[in-house]
C-alpha positions in Angstrom: 80.7 -84.3 -15.6 77.3 -84.9 -17.1 76.0 -81.9 -18.9 72.9 -83.0 -20.8 71.0 -85.8 -22.4 69.9 -85.9 -26.1 67.5 -88.4 -27.6 67.7 -88.6 -31.5 64.6 -90.0 -33.2 64.2 -90.4 -37.0 61.0 -89.5 -38.7 59.8 -91.2 -41.9 59.7 -88.3 -44.4 60.6 -84.7 -45.0 57.0 -83.7 -44.8 56.6 -85.3 -41.4 59.8 -83.7 -40.2 58.5 -80.2 -41.2 55.1 -80.8 -39.6 56.6 -82.1 -36.3 59.0 -79.3 -36.1 56.1 -76.8 -36.4 54.2 -78.7 -33.7 57.0 -78.7 -31.2 57.6 -75.0 -31.8 53.9 -74.4 -31.1 54.1 -76.4 -27.9 56.8 -74.0 -26.6 60.0 -76.0 -26.8 63.1 -73.9 -27.0 64.7 -74.2 -30.4 68.2 -75.6 -30.3 70.9 -75.7 -33.0 69.8 -77.7 -36.0 71.7 -79.1 -38.9 71.3 -79.6 -42.6 73.3 -81.3 -45.4 72.8 -83.0 -48.7 71.4 -86.2 -47.1 69.1 -84.8 -44.5 68.4 -82.3 -41.8 67.7 -82.2 -38.1 65.9 -79.8 -35.7 66.7 -79.7 -32.0 64.2 -78.8 -29.3 65.4 -78.1 -25.8 63.6 -78.7 -22.4 64.6 -77.3 -19.0 65.1 -80.8 -17.5 65.8 -84.3 -18.9 66.5 -87.8 -17.6 66.7 -91.3 -18.8 65.1 -94.3 -17.0 65.9 -98.0 -17.3 63.3 -100.7 -16.5 63.4 -104.5 -16.1 60.8 -107.1 -15.5 57.4 -106.0 -16.9 57.5 -103.7 -20.0 56.8 -100.0 -19.3 53.2 -99.0 -19.7 54.1 -95.6 -21.2 55.6 -94.5 -24.5 59.4 -94.3 -24.8 59.3 -90.5 -25.0 57.6 -88.7 -22.2 57.1 -84.9 -22.0 56.3 -83.3 -18.7 54.1 -80.2 -19.1 51.9 -77.9 -17.2 48.2 -77.2 -18.3 47.9 -80.7 -19.8 44.4 -80.1 -21.2 45.6 -77.1 -23.2 48.6 -79.1 -24.5 46.2 -81.8 -25.7 44.1 -79.3 -27.5 47.1 -78.1 -29.4 48.1 -81.6 -30.4 44.6 -82.5 -31.3 44.2 -79.5 -33.5 47.5 -80.3 -35.2 46.4 -83.9 -35.9 43.1 -82.7 -37.4 44.8 -80.2 -39.8 44.9 -82.6 -42.7 48.0 -84.4 -41.5 46.6 -87.9 -41.4 48.8 -89.7 -43.9 50.7 -92.9 -44.0 53.6 -91.1 -42.2 51.4 -89.3 -39.8 48.7 -91.6 -38.5 47.2 -89.1 -36.1 46.2 -91.1 -33.0 45.6 -89.4 -29.7 44.1 -90.8 -26.4 42.0 -89.1 -23.8 43.6 -87.7 -20.6 43.7 -90.4 -17.9 44.9 -90.6 -14.3 48.0 -92.8 -13.7 49.0 -94.8 -10.7 52.0 -92.5 -10.2 50.1 -89.4 -9.2 49.8 -87.8 -12.6 47.6 -87.3 -15.6 48.7 -88.3 -19.1 47.6 -88.7 -22.7 49.5 -90.4 -25.5 49.8 -89.3 -29.1 51.2 -91.1 -32.2 52.8 -88.2 -34.0 54.5 -90.2 -36.7 55.1 -93.8 -37.7 57.0 -95.3 -34.7 57.1 -91.9 -32.9 54.7 -92.1 -29.9 54.8 -89.5 -27.2 53.3 -89.4 -23.7 52.4 -85.9 -22.4 51.9 -85.8 -18.6 51.6 -83.4 -15.6 51.8 -84.0 -11.9 48.5 -84.0 -9.9 50.6 -82.4 -7.1 51.9 -79.2 -8.8 54.4 -78.7 -5.9 56.0 -82.1 -6.3 59.6 -82.0 -7.1 59.9 -78.3 -6.4 61.9 -76.8 -3.5 59.7 -75.8 -0.6 59.2 -72.0 -0.6 58.0 -69.8 2.3 55.1 -67.7 1.2 53.0 -65.2 2.9 49.3 -65.6 3.5 46.7 -62.9 2.7 45.0 -62.9 6.1 45.2 -59.6 8.0 43.7 -61.0 11.1 45.5 -59.6 14.2 47.6 -57.2 12.1 48.0 -53.4 12.7 48.6 -51.1 9.8 49.7 -47.5 9.5 48.6 -45.7 6.3 50.2 -42.5 5.1 48.2 -40.8 2.4 49.0 -37.5 0.6 46.3 -34.9 0.1 47.8 -33.6 -3.1 45.8 -35.0 -6.1 43.1 -36.0 -3.6 40.8 -37.1 -6.3 43.3 -40.0 -6.8 44.7 -40.5 -3.4 41.2 -40.8 -1.8 40.5 -43.6 -4.1 43.8 -45.3 -3.3 43.0 -45.0 0.4 39.6 -46.5 0.0 41.2 -49.4 -1.9 43.7 -50.0 0.9 41.0 -50.0 3.6 38.9 -52.3 1.4 41.7 -54.8 1.1 42.5 -54.8 4.8 38.9 -55.3 5.9 38.2 -57.9 3.3 41.3 -59.8 4.5 40.2 -59.9 8.1 41.8 -56.8 9.4 39.9 -54.4 11.7 39.3 -50.7 11.2 40.3 -49.9 14.7 43.7 -51.6 14.0 44.4 -49.3 11.1 45.5 -45.7 11.6 45.6 -43.1 8.9 48.0 -40.1 8.7 47.4 -37.5 6.0 50.2 -35.3 4.8 50.3 -32.5 2.2 52.1 -34.3 -0.6 54.3 -37.1 -1.8 57.4 -35.3 -0.5 56.2 -35.6 3.1 55.1 -39.2 2.8 58.5 -40.8 3.7 58.9 -38.7 6.9 55.5 -39.5 8.1 56.0 -43.2 7.3 59.2 -43.2 9.3 57.4 -41.6 12.3 54.7 -44.2 12.2 57.2 -47.1 11.8 59.1 -45.9 14.8 56.1 -45.8 17.1 56.1 -48.3 20.0 53.2 -50.0 21.8 53.0 -50.3 25.6 55.1 -53.4 25.6 57.9 -51.8 23.7 57.3 -53.5 20.4 56.4 -51.9 17.1 53.0 -50.3 17.1 52.4 -51.2 13.4 53.2 -54.4 11.6 53.4 -52.6 8.2 53.1 -49.1 6.7 51.2 -48.4 3.5 52.3 -45.3 1.6 49.9 -43.7 -0.8 50.3 -40.7 -3.1 50.1 -39.5 -6.7 52.6 -37.5 -8.8 51.7 -36.3 -12.3 54.4 -35.2 -14.7 54.5 -31.4 -15.3 56.5 -29.2 -17.5 59.6 -29.0 -15.2 62.0 -31.4 -13.5 60.1 -31.0 -10.2 58.3 -34.3 -10.8 61.5 -36.3 -11.1 62.9 -34.7 -8.0 59.9 -35.5 -5.9 59.3 -39.1 -7.0 63.0 -40.0 -6.6 63.2 -38.7 -3.1 59.8 -40.2 -2.2 60.9 -43.7 -3.4 64.3 -43.4 -1.7 62.9 -42.2 1.6 60.2 -44.9 1.8 62.7 -47.6 1.0 65.2 -46.1 3.5 62.6 -46.1 6.2 61.7 -49.7 5.5 65.4 -50.8 5.6 66.2 -48.8 8.8 63.2 -49.9 10.8 62.6 -53.4 9.6 58.9 -52.6 9.2 57.5 -53.5 5.8 56.5 -50.5 3.7 54.1 -51.0 0.8 54.7 -48.6 -2.1 51.4 -47.1 -3.3 52.7 -43.8 -4.7 51.6 -43.4 -8.3 53.9 -41.8 -10.8 51.9 -41.1 -13.9 52.1 -39.0 -17.1 48.5 -37.9 -17.1 45.4 -37.7 -14.8 43.8 -40.3 -17.0 46.6 -42.8 -16.3 46.3 -42.1 -12.5 42.5 -42.6 -12.6 42.9 -45.9 -14.4 45.2 -47.1 -11.6 43.0 -45.8 -8.9 40.1 -48.2 -9.7 38.9 -47.3 -13.2 40.6 -49.7 -15.6 43.9 -51.0 -14.2 42.7 -52.1 -10.8 43.3 -50.1 -7.6 47.0 -49.7 -6.7 46.0 -48.8 -3.1 44.3 -52.2 -2.8 47.4 -53.9 -4.3 49.7 -52.0 -1.9 47.7 -53.1 1.1 47.7 -56.7 -0.2 51.5 -56.6 -0.5 51.8 -55.2 3.1 49.6 -58.1 4.4 51.7 -60.7 2.7 55.0 -59.2 4.0 53.7 -59.2 7.6 52.8 -62.8 7.2 56.2 -63.6 5.9 57.9 -61.7 8.7 55.9 -63.7 11.3 56.7 -67.0 9.6 60.4 -66.1 9.6 60.1 -65.0 13.3 61.3 -61.5 12.4 60.8 -59.2 15.4 59.3 -62.0 17.6 62.0 -61.6 20.2 63.0 -58.0 19.7 65.6 -57.4 22.4 67.8 -54.4 22.1 68.8 -51.5 24.3 66.1 -49.0 24.9 63.1 -51.3 24.4 60.4 -51.7 27.0 57.5 -49.7 28.3 59.6 -46.7 29.5 61.4 -46.4 26.2 58.1 -46.8 24.3 56.6 -43.9 26.2 59.7 -41.7 25.6 59.7 -42.3 21.9 55.9 -41.7 21.6 56.2 -38.6 23.6 58.9 -37.3 21.3 56.8 -37.9 18.3 53.8 -36.4 19.9 55.8 -33.3 20.8 57.1 -33.1 17.2 53.6 -33.2 15.8 52.2 -30.5 18.1 52.0 -26.9 16.7 54.0 -24.2 18.4 52.3 -21.9 20.8 50.6 -19.1 18.9 50.7 -20.9 15.6 47.6 -20.4 13.4 
């Protein structure tokens, strides 16, 4: 079976060989296994893909060696700077063309890197050409319903996370009336509340919320309490997501210091609440494109079942008589 393709090209001098080896390393080629003996040496440079092409009739309008790249203009800058670095000798003539469009839906420039060693560097104008088609979520929250669970503990942080989540949902086309917020005392209680919200049903028997966003903040203390809480919080949120099939976005910060938490709540490192809501929107979009939950038919669904489930959750959340 065919395993690979190697093209061997001689260069005119040891100086040219050293300079070209440095250039190809700067361009990002993976170094391969080279060789050296008393008569010469070689340097191998590997690329993820390779092929050979045979032509007949008219001669090809491109150099013999073609290198497909991304960010073609940046690659040309690297090659151009290399050619200008006092390498224009008899062995290294230093010729480079401008980037031009081709008739085969690409952009290309050519460079003569050594005597008899011409390269064409090119990139596709359609960046998705040749790649497998991948299903991706959109970042439009139009028509989506979200449940947000936010912990009151470390409220100076979690309030900022909540504001970031709401900002993301509204900026993405969601509506405030389609977003419900449940506050709990701390990160330990977040998974339970997230599971309650994920289990809620609408009048038609379907899920009330398309996704749940979980927000909290844990700061390391002097005891193992921190580890116990964040392990169970992460496990519980993940378990709720797996059991219910409702996407849960993880926005519970686990930080060493208050400064780290502030940085992740909108000061220096973005707002992780915003990012969690963005992830939730994308997952809902993917679920809809996959048809997940579109025909949810199982025992116990329907309006009557929805009312029963909602009544149970409402009863659970009501304080007992005489409670203060």
